[in-house]
MIDRENKOL-127704 format. One record per residue (C-alpha): x negated, y negated, z negated. Coordinates in steps of 0.5 Angstrom, whole numbers, plus 500, padded with zeros to 3 digits. Layout:
# MIDRENKOL-127704
XYZ ...
END
This chain:
# MIDRENKOL-127704
447931990 449935983 454932978 456934971 462931967 462930960 468927956 469926948 475923944 474916942 470918936 464916933 462922930 462926937 457921941 451925939 454931943 453926949 446924947 444931946 447933953 444927957 437929953 438936956 439934963 433929963 429935961 429938967 428932971 422928973 422923968 417921962 419923955 420915954 424915959 429920957 429918950 431911953 437914957 439918951 440912947 443908953 448913954 450913946 450906946 455905952 459910949 459907942 461900945 467904949 469906942 468900938 470895943 474898948 478902944 477898937 475904934 482908935 481915936 486916941 482915947 477918951 470917953 468920960 460920962 458923969 451924971 449924978 442927980 439926987 432927990 431920988 434919981 440919977 446915976 450915969 457912969 460911962 468910963 473909958 481906959 480901953 480894953 475891958 468887957 471880955 464877956 460880962 454875961 452880956 450885961 445880964 443875958 436876955 435877948 431872944 425876941 425875934 419872931 421875924 425880920 430875918 431873926 433880927 440880930 445885926 448887932 449886940 442890941 446895945 447892952 440890951 437897950 442900956 439894960 431896958 433904959 435903966 433900973 440897974 446896970 453895973 460894970 467894973 473893970 479896974 487897973 486903968 478904968 472901965 466903968 459902966 454904971 446906969 441907975 434910973 429912979 425918978 418917975 413917981 407922980 
END
């Protein structure tokens, strides 16, 4: 099992670095290009959510991303020490498919995109840390 830890300050302008790192990691793994793209987007969305919601935009926190790879897939943990997710139903709610441009939501798509990129998503809020866990199995050849 191999793992890598990445940590950024809770600044939105640094999230792209996490995305680039995840993209690089995925390039050497048995994932389709679409799966790699979706995982990169999911990690960026999770980090954005930590910064915007857990830290309320404050730049004095940190977002830690741990990627663990084994023979069957990868697990990505996105961790912060901000406020926990208040409405955990958002992790499982299905998004209504819009029938027109007017019905597209202005926000709230992040958790939906994260769920679609993963085989499973979990969340744990502790005394100090909040952790979003994204699991993705490798593509079978």
